[in-house]
N, C-alpha and C positions, 0 to 999 in steps of 0.2 A: 429472560427472551430475548432473543438477540433481534436486534434494530439494525437489518442490513443496509449498508450505503451500496450503491452501484453506480459505477460512472465509467464511460470509456472517456482516454485520451489520447488523443491521435498523434503520430510519430512519422517521420521519413525516414528511419534508420536501417529498415530492413529487420527482423526477425533476432539474427544474432546479433546485431547491435543494441537491441533491446535488450535482449540478456545481459551483455556485456556491462551495460549500464547500470541496470538493475543487481545486478552480484556484486557490481562495485561500489553502489549507491545506498543499496538498502539500510546499513546500518545506520546511516544520517538521520535517519527516521525519528532517534531518541535525541538530535539537537532538540528537537521541537518539542519534548518533554522536560517540565520542571522537573528538575532531580533525576533527570535521565530516565533508562532503561535498558532493555534488554531485546534484542530480534535474532531469531531462528527465522530460516528459511532452507526450503528445499523445491526441487523442482523434479515436476511429473508432466511428460513431453514439453508442450509450450505453455504449461500452468506453472507459477512460482508461488506454492502454499509459505506463509510466514505468519509468525506471530510474535508479536509486539506485547512486550511483559513489562509494566512499570505500575507503583503502587498500589500494589495489590492485586493487579488488574488483569488479563490477558485479553487480547483483542488477535483473532483468525482473519485472516483474511488472505486473498487471493488475487494471483493479476495474469489473467492469459492474454498471451503475445500474438497478436495476429499480425498482418503485413503492414497495416496501416494505422492500427491502434494497437492500445494496450485497456480489457478490460479488466476492472477491478472492482473486488466484492470486497467489502469491509462491513463484517458481523459485531456490532457492538454488545458488549453485553449488559443486563439490566438498566442500570440506573443511568448508564454511558449513552443510552438510547436519546435522552433528552438534549444530550451536545451534537445530535447528527448532524443538524444544519452546520454548524460550524466546524465540526470535523472535514464534512464534505469540500466545505471552503477551503479549508485550509489545504486538502488535498488537489482541489484545482487550484490552486495559485501554486503549489510548490511542487508537483508532479511533473509538468510540462519542462519545468529548469533542470530535472535528472534526464530527462528524454530528449534535449538541444546537443 
């Protein structure tokens, strides 16, 4: 069963600015994964759906863009749920860098 992580990341870029930053930077997620990985993403309205695959696991996520924040939901599968706190801390530290 997936263990969802939910968080809001504030920004002051406007929706279009955030979309451009996410499109241009989403693949950098794999730089934080030992051994690398693969990212696929697509947009449905203001929500980007993306999947990060690495080490035989896939993590499905969404990032919904609002005027002043991005609401992210990361679904950690199975045993990765025990790392939810660590994953959330990395997202909280790294995501704002993408939106500056």
